[in-house]
C-alpha positions in Angstrom: 55.1 57.5 44.0 55.2 53.7 44.0 56.4 52.0 47.2 59.8 50.6 47.2 60.3 47.3 49.1 63.3 47.0 51.3 64.7 44.1 49.3 64.6 46.2 46.2 66.5 49.1 47.9 69.0 46.7 49.2 69.6 45.1 45.8 70.1 48.6 44.2 72.7 49.4 46.9 74.5 46.2 46.4 74.6 46.7 42.6 76.1 50.2 43.2 78.8 48.8 45.5 79.8 46.2 42.9 80.3 48.9 40.3 82.7 50.9 42.7 86.4 50.7 41.9 88.3 49.4 44.8 91.6 51.1 45.6 94.6 49.7 47.5 96.7 52.3 49.4 99.8 51.3 51.3 100.0 52.8 54.9 101.5 52.2 58.3 99.4 52.1 61.4 101.0 52.7 64.8 100.1 51.1 68.2 97.6 54.1 68.9 95.8 53.4 65.6 97.1 56.5 63.8 97.5 55.9 60.0 100.4 57.3 58.0 99.8 57.1 54.3 102.8 56.0 52.3 101.4 57.7 49.1 99.2 60.7 48.3 95.6 60.0 49.1 92.6 62.1 48.0 89.3 61.0 49.5 86.0 62.8 49.1 83.6 62.2 52.0 83.6 59.3 54.5 84.7 55.8 53.2 84.6 52.3 54.5 88.0 50.6 54.7 89.3 47.0 55.0 92.7 46.8 56.8 94.9 44.0 56.3 97.7 43.9 59.0 101.0 42.6 57.6 103.9 41.2 59.6 106.7 43.8 60.0 109.3 41.4 58.5 107.0 40.2 55.6 108.8 40.6 52.3 107.3 42.3 49.4 107.4 39.1 47.4 105.1 37.5 50.0 102.7 40.5 49.8 102.7 40.3 46.1 102.0 36.6 46.1 99.1 37.0 48.5 97.7 39.9 46.3 98.1 37.7 43.2 96.2 34.8 44.7 93.4 37.1 45.9 93.0 38.8 42.5 93.6 35.7 40.3 90.0 34.9 39.9 89.3 38.4 38.5 92.4 38.5 36.3 91.6 35.3 34.6 88.1 36.3 33.6 87.3 36.6 29.8 85.8 40.1 30.5 89.1 41.2 32.0 91.0 40.1 28.8 88.5 41.9 26.6 88.8 45.2 28.7 92.6 45.2 28.1 92.6 43.9 24.6 93.0 47.4 23.0 96.5 47.6 24.6 97.9 44.5 23.0 100.4 45.0 20.3 99.8 43.3 17.0 102.5 40.8 16.2 
């Protein structure tokens, strides 16, 4: 069995992570750190999460604007247009 260098293993792990589909799920976290999901969640195994704490009085428009600016780079890629091209209606 050929030796696998640590950098090759790390590169493979990073490639696998890039292929994963990220999922955004809305929840509320209380002062004790308990999470209450606001939608049905089905998780297999342990998962890493990134938590963004929002101001209580933050309006949904502000949240959507923040999400749009964060995702804008991906949305405007040519590959993204090609992926959704089959859904466009011909005029």
